[in-house]
C-alpha positions in Angstrom: -23.0 16.9 -4.7 -20.7 18.1 -1.9 -16.9 17.8 -2.3 -16.1 19.4 0.9 -14.6 17.2 3.8 -16.4 17.0 7.0 -15.1 18.9 10.0 -13.9 15.5 11.5 -12.1 14.6 8.3 -10.4 17.9 8.2 -9.3 17.4 11.8 -7.9 13.9 10.9 -6.1 15.4 7.8 -4.6 18.2 9.8 -3.5 15.8 12.7 -1.9 13.5 10.2 0.0 16.3 8.7 1.2 17.9 11.9 2.5 14.4 13.0 4.3 13.9 9.9 5.8 17.3 9.9 6.9 16.8 13.6 8.3 13.3 13.3 9.4 12.5 9.8 12.9 14.1 10.2 14.7 14.4 6.8 18.3 13.3 8.2 16.6 10.3 9.8 14.7 9.4 6.6 18.1 9.4 4.8 19.6 7.3 7.4 16.8 4.7 7.3 17.1 4.9 3.5 20.8 4.1 3.5 20.4 1.3 6.0 17.2 -0.2 4.6 15.7 -0.1 8.0 12.0 0.1 9.0 11.0 3.4 11.0 9.9 1.3 14.1 9.8 4.2 16.6 7.8 6.4 14.3 5.4 3.6 13.6 4.9 3.0 17.3 4.0 6.6 17.7 1.6 6.6 14.8 0.0 3.5 16.3 -0.4 5.2 19.7 -2.2 8.1 18.1 -4.6 5.9 16.3 -3.3 6.5 12.7 -2.8 2.9 11.8 -5.9 0.7 11.7 -8.0 3.9 11.7 -10.6 2.0 9.7 -10.8 -0.9 12.1 -13.8 -0.9 14.6 -13.1 0.4 18.0 -13.5 -3.0 19.5 -10.3 -4.1 17.6 -8.3 -1.1 18.5 -9.4 1.1 15.6 -11.5 4.3 15.5 -14.5 2.9 13.5 -13.7 5.3 10.5 -13.8 4.7 6.8 -11.4 4.2 3.9 -11.7 7.8 3.1 -10.5 8.8 6.5 -7.5 6.2 6.1 -6.8 7.7 2.6 -6.3 11.3 4.1 -3.7 9.8 6.6 -1.8 7.9 3.8 -1.7 10.9 1.6 -0.4 13.3 4.4 2.2 10.7 5.5 3.5 10.2 2.0 3.3 13.8 1.2 5.8 14.6 4.1 8.2 11.6 3.2 7.7 9.0 0.7 9.7 6.3 2.4 8.5 6.6 5.9 5.0 7.2 4.8 4.8 4.0 2.6 6.5 1.9 5.4 4.0 3.1 7.9 1.0 2.8 5.9 1.8 -0.6 4.7 2.3 -1.9 8.3 -1.3 -3.2 8.5 -1.2 -4.7 5.0 -3.6 -7.5 4.4 -5.1 -7.3 8.0 -8.3 -6.2 6.1 -8.6 -9.7 4.8 -9.1 -10.7 8.6 -11.3 -7.7 9.1 -13.6 -8.4 6.2 -13.6 -12.3 6.2 -12.3 -13.6 9.5 -14.1 -15.2 12.4 -14.5 -13.2 15.5 -11.7 -14.8 17.4 -9.3 -14.1 14.5 -10.4 -10.5 14.5 -9.9 -10.2 18.3 -6.6 -11.9 18.3 -4.8 -10.2 15.3 -6.4 -6.8 14.7 -5.7 -5.1 18.0 -2.0 -6.2 17.7 -1.8 -4.3 14.4 -3.6 -1.2 15.6 -1.7 -0.8 18.8 1.8 -1.3 17.3 2.4 -4.8 18.7 2.6 -6.4 15.3 3.0 -5.7 11.6 1.0 -7.8 9.2 1.7 -9.1 5.6 -0.1 -10.9 2.8 1.5 -13.4 0.6 -0.2 -13.8 -2.8 2.4 -13.4 -5.6 4.6 -16.5 -6.7 7.9 -16.6 -8.6 6.2 -18.5 -11.5 2.9 -16.7 -11.8 3.5 -13.1 -11.0 0.3 -11.1 -11.5 -1.8 -14.1 -12.3 -3.2 -15.3 -9.1 -5.7 -17.6 -10.6 -3.0 -20.2 -10.8 -0.9 -21.2 -7.6 1.9 -23.6 -6.8 1.6 -23.1 -3.1 -0.6 -25.8 -1.6 -2.4 -26.3 1.7 -3.4 -29.9 2.2 -5.7 -30.7 4.9 -4.5 -33.6 7.2 -6.8 -34.2 10.1 -7.2 -31.0 12.0 -4.3 -29.3 10.3 -3.4 -27.8 6.9 0.1 -28.6 5.7 1.5 -25.9 3.5 4.3 -26.1 0.8 5.4 -23.5 -1.6 7.2 -20.2 -2.4 5.9 -16.6 -2.3 7.8 -13.7 -3.7 7.8 -9.9 -3.6 6.2 -9.9 -0.2 5.8 -6.6 1.5 6.9 -6.6 5.2 8.1 -10.1 4.5 11.0 -10.0 7.3 9.3 -7.9 9.8 5.7 -9.1 9.9 4.5 -11.2 12.9 1.8 -12.9 10.7 0.9 -13.6 7.2 -2.3 -14.0 5.2 -1.2 -16.6 2.7 -3.3 -17.5 -0.6 -3.0 -21.1 -1.2 -4.4 -23.8 -3.4 -6.6 -25.8 -0.9 -8.4 -27.9 -3.4 -5.7 -29.2 -6.1 -8.5 -30.7 -8.2 -10.5 -27.6 -8.5 -11.4 -26.6 -12.2 -10.8 -23.8 -12.8 -8.0 -23.6 -10.0 -9.1 -20.3 -8.5 -12.3 -22.0 -7.1 -10.2 -24.2 -4.8 -8.1 -21.5 -3.1 -8.1 -20.3 0.6 -6.4 -17.8 2.7 -4.7 -19.2 5.7 -2.9 -17.5 8.6 0.7 -18.3 9.4 2.6 -16.8 12.1 6.4 -16.1 12.1 8.4 -18.9 13.8 6.1 -21.6 12.7 8.5 -24.5 11.9 9.2 -24.7 8.0 8.5 -21.1 7.5 11.4 -18.8 6.3 11.5 -15.2 5.0 14.5 -13.9 3.1 15.0 -10.3 2.0 15.2 -9.9 -1.7 18.0 -7.5 -1.5 18.7 -3.9 -2.8 15.7 -2.1 -4.4 15.2 1.0 -6.6 12.9 2.5 -4.0 10.9 1.8 -0.8 14.1 0.8 0.9 12.7 1.2 4.5 10.0 -1.4 3.5 10.9 -5.1 3.6 10.4 -7.1 0.3 11.0 -10.8 0.8 10.6 -14.2 -0.5 8.9 -16.8 1.7 9.5 -20.4 1.7 7.1 -22.7 3.3 8.2 -26.4 3.6 5.7 -28.7 5.4 4.2 -25.9 7.5 1.6 -27.2 9.8 -1.2 -24.9 11.1 -4.5 -25.8 12.5 -7.6 -25.6 10.3 -8.9 -22.9 12.4 -6.2 -20.7 10.6 -8.3 -20.7 7.6 -9.9 -17.3 7.1 -13.6 -17.5 6.2 -15.0 -20.2 4.1 -13.0 -23.0 2.5 -12.1 -22.4 -1.2 -13.1 -18.8 -1.1 -9.7 -17.3 -0.9 -9.4 -16.1 -4.4 -12.6 -14.0 -4.1 -11.6 -12.6 -0.7 -8.1 -11.4 -2.1 -9.8 -9.8 -5.2 -12.3 -7.9 -2.8 -9.3 -6.9 -0.6 -7.4 -5.5 -3.7 -10.4 -3.3 -4.3 -9.7 -1.7 -0.9 -5.9 -1.9 -0.9 -5.6 -0.3 -4.4 -7.4 2.7 -3.0 -4.6 2.9 -0.3 -1.9 2.7 -3.0 -3.5 5.4 -5.0 -3.4 7.6 -1.8 0.3 6.8 -1.4 0.8 7.8 -4.9 -1.2 11.0 -4.4 0.9 11.9 -1.4 4.1 11.3 -3.3 3.0 13.4 -6.1 1.9 16.3 -3.8 5.2 16.1 -1.8 7.4 16.3 -4.9 5.2 19.2 -6.1 5.5 21.0 -2.7 9.3 20.9 -2.9 9.3 22.0 -6.8 7.2 25.0 -6.0 9.3 26.1 -3.0 12.5 25.6 -5.0 11.3 27.5 -8.0 10.4 30.4 -5.8 13.8 30.5 -4.5 16.2 29.5 -7.1 17.5 32.3 -9.3 19.0 32.1 -12.7 19.9 34.9 -15.3 18.9 37.4 -12.6 15.4 36.0 -12.1 13.5 33.4 -10.2 13.0 30.2 -12.2 9.3 30.5 -11.2 9.1 33.6 -13.4 10.1 31.8 -16.5 6.9 30.5 -18.3 8.4 27.0 -19.0 8.5 26.6 -15.3 5.2 28.0 -14.7 3.7 25.5 -17.3 5.4 22.6 -15.6 3.9 23.5 -12.2 0.4 24.1 -13.8 0.4 20.6 -15.4 1.7 19.0 -12.1 -0.9 20.7 -10.0 -3.7 19.9 -12.4 -2.6 16.2 -12.5 -2.5 16.0 -8.7 -5.8 17.5 -8.3 -7.5 15.1 -10.8 -5.8 12.2 -8.9 -7.1 13.5 -5.6 -10.7 13.7 -7.0 -10.5 10.2 -8.3 -8.9 8.7 -5.2 -11.3 10.4 -2.9 -14.3 9.2 -5.0 -13.0 5.6 -5.0 -12.6 5.8 -1.2 -16.1 7.3 -0.7 -17.6 4.9 -2.9 -16.1 2.0 -0.9 -17.4 3.5 2.4 -20.9 3.5 0.8 -20.6 -0.4 0.8 -20.1 -0.5 -3.0 -17.4 -2.7 -4.6 -16.4 -1.0 -7.9 -13.2 -2.8 -9.5 -13.3 -0.3 -12.3 -13.2 2.8 -10.2 -10.5 1.5 -7.8 -8.4 0.4 -10.8 -8.7 3.8 -12.4 -7.7 5.5 -9.3 -4.7 3.3 -8.8 -3.5 3.3 -12.3 -3.9 7.0 -12.8 -2.4 8.0 -9.5 0.6 5.7 -10.2 1.3 7.3 -13.4 0.9 10.8 -12.0 3.2 10.3 -9.2 5.9 9.2 -11.7 5.4 12.0 -14.0 5.3 14.7 -11.2 8.3 13.4 -9.6 10.1 13.3 -12.9 9.2 17.0 -13.6 10.3 17.8 -10.0 13.7 16.5 -10.8 13.8 18.6 -14.0 12.7 21.7 -12.0 15.5 21.2 -9.6 18.0 20.5 -12.4 21.4 18.9 -11.4 20.4 19.3 -7.7 17.5 17.1 -8.4 19.7 14.2 -8.9 21.3 14.6 -5.6 19.8 12.5 -2.8 20.0 15.4 -0.2 17.2 17.3 -2.1 14.7 14.5 -1.8 12.9 14.7 -5.1 15.3 12.0 -6.4 14.0 9.6 -3.7 10.4 10.6 -4.3 10.9 9.5 -7.9 12.4 6.1 -7.0 9.6 5.6 -4.5 7.0 6.6 -7.0 7.9 3.9 -9.6 6.6 1.0 -7.5 3.1 2.7 -7.5 2.8 1.3 -11.0 3.9 -2.2 -10.1 2.7 -3.4 -6.8 -0.9 -4.3 -6.0 -1.3 -5.1 -9.7 0.8 -3.4 -12.5 -0.8 -0.6 -14.5 -1.4 -3.2 -17.3 -3.4 -5.3 -14.9 -5.5 -2.2 -14.0 -6.1 -1.5 -17.6 -7.4 -5.1 -18.1 -9.9 -4.7 -15.2 -11.2 -1.3 -16.5 -11.4 -2.7 -20.1 -13.2 -5.8 -19.1 -15.7 -3.9 -17.1 -16.4 -1.7 -20.1 -16.9 -4.5 -22.6 -18.7 -6.9 -20.2 -16.0 -9.7 -20.4 -16.0 -10.1 -16.6 -19.8 -11.0 -16.8 
């Protein structure tokens, strides 16, 4: 058993760290945060250097690398800045559904746009009335001749107002019993008549990332926009979640590491009662606990990524990584604020923003409760 990264992986990790340190300016981050603006210029530079879509095949603009390599990039970006890191690493969100299940012409059309910084992608799965339960949908896609006609509403859609195209999970067979056996994933481009995206408004965190509600009213798309086989959309999305949850775990890992980095540096500099606060045992114990949780998260996240790259789908492992990483990012960021004291509550000192951005890690891509359901079902055999 070898826990060492390869030389190539270390180079990728180092390159991602140097890029983030050079481009993720703190003052710019605060400005983007205040204005709720996507970091467009940094995203384009990241695409030019091959960081976005690094796990795509070369023929589609990627580097033919794996989920572990993508994990290293995500971790380093979010470590340097939680807001910019999340925004950049979600710019290719759901494009993997096309990569894993799409036809060749769909891959050739859409994936290079994402990898080269010409388009941002999005996935639309959650609905106002169903939340985490994607086994039931109100959004329908009814076949009429050579078209699908889509009607419905999706909510909490990442990249909703900035994406150029969307992978939308729809009920393609309204008579299917159970309903999830009659779902399909369908590509819808922005600008299609009847499609509208509305920003949901102010959020606790991830303010550089768009979160929107989608309205689809008699949206006509050609049947060629169906991804993969008809009525297999639910299963495609479940498999995609096993990949995307590793990326969210990597985001959480990076946020936790970034909060810890700032806490350690501050503890060594800040003096109280004539001593560095790092010299007080209570601070030392906080740092020891934080570091141990982060390292445990790293091992679990890297294992989940490595396992996926071996061609194995293990929902239990990816759910454990996502659930645990999310909890650790929140706890570490919380302790970071405590170490900073009153300054930790001030936006200028960054850990306050890291804390706000960390909380979404326990909610999107399946709440921590959903992850526990997956883990428990695997343990007791319910899913069989």
